[in-house]
N, C-alpha and C positions, 0 to 999 in steps of 0.2 A: 728596481735598480735603474731602469731607464729614466724614470722620473728624477731620481737623484742625479744622474749624469747630466740631464738637461738643466737642472738647477745650478750645478757646478759650472757648466758651460756658460750659462747666462751670467753668473757672477764674474767669471773671467772676462767675458765680453764687456760687461759694464765697468768693472774695475779698471781695465786697461784700454777702454775704448777700441776694442777690436771688432772686426766683422767675422762672420761665420767662416769665411775662407782662411783668414789668419789663424783662427783657432784650429781649423783642419790642418794647416801647415804645421802648427805646433804639435798636434797629435801624431802626424805622420813622422815628424822629426824625432819625436820621443820613441816611436816604434822602430824606426830605421837606424837610429844611432847617428853618429857624425856623418854628414853628407855634404857634398858640393851642391850648390844651388841648381846646377843643370841636372845632376843625378836625381835630386828630389823632384824636379820638374818632370823628368821622365817617369818616375814612379807614380806621380799624381796625374800624369797626362795633361799637364798645363804648360803654358809658355814660361820659359826661364825668367823673363823679366817680371812676370806676374808673381812668381814664387819669390824672386829676389826682393821685390818691394815688400812682400809679406814678411820675409826674414828680417829686413831692415826695421820694420815696425816692431817685430818681436824682440829684436836687440835693444831698441829704444826702451821697451817696457821691461827689459831685464829678464825676459823669458827664454832667451837663447843667447849664445855668444859665438863669436867667430874665431877660429884658430887659423893661423897662417902656416902652411906647409911648404917646405922647399922642394924643388925639383932638382935631382942630381945634375942634370945637364944645364942647369941655370933656370931662373924664374921661380915662381911660387904660385900657389893657389890657396883658396880659402875653403874650409869646411865649417859647417854650422852644427852646433850641438845644443839641444834643449836642456834647460835646467831640470833637475829632478822634481818629482811630484811633491816631495816634502818641502823643498825650497819654494816651489810655487805656492803651496798652502801657506807657508810663512809670509810670503809677500801679500797674499790675499788677506790674511789676518791683519797685517799692518794697514792695508787699504781700508778695510772695514772699520778698524779702530780709529783711523784718522777721520773717516767720514762721520763716524758716530760723534767724535769730539767736536767736529765742525757743526753738526746738527745741534748738539747740546748748547753750543755758543749762540747759535741762531735762536733757539728756543728761549734762552736766557734773556735775549733782547726783544723777544716777541711782543709786539704791541707798544713798544717805546715811541714809535712815530705816529701812532693813532691809525695806521692803515696796514694792509698786508701786501701792498704792491701798487703799481701804477693802475689807474682807472682804465677799464677796457672801453 
């Protein structure tokens, strides 16, 4: 099972260009539910700005989203929520399918120019 988890983690990192910490933030957010960046930083024992940057990257990838909550006395704050595992799997399937299609196109053109890349 650990080997399988490692392969899934590798696929997520590759598909969305994430580092290990960003994947760790996603996993913690999945476990913890909706959290503010500073609360998640406390849970992880990391600086809030470091966790915030990871959350921004996860939002860009569509792996989490931000909700705005109002404060009764005025103002607001944001909480972050991870997408579900099924939705993540669907996104990964699309990434793999898109990659496969691009590679098929490259293979179809393979050798048309007489070389396989710039000379070293």
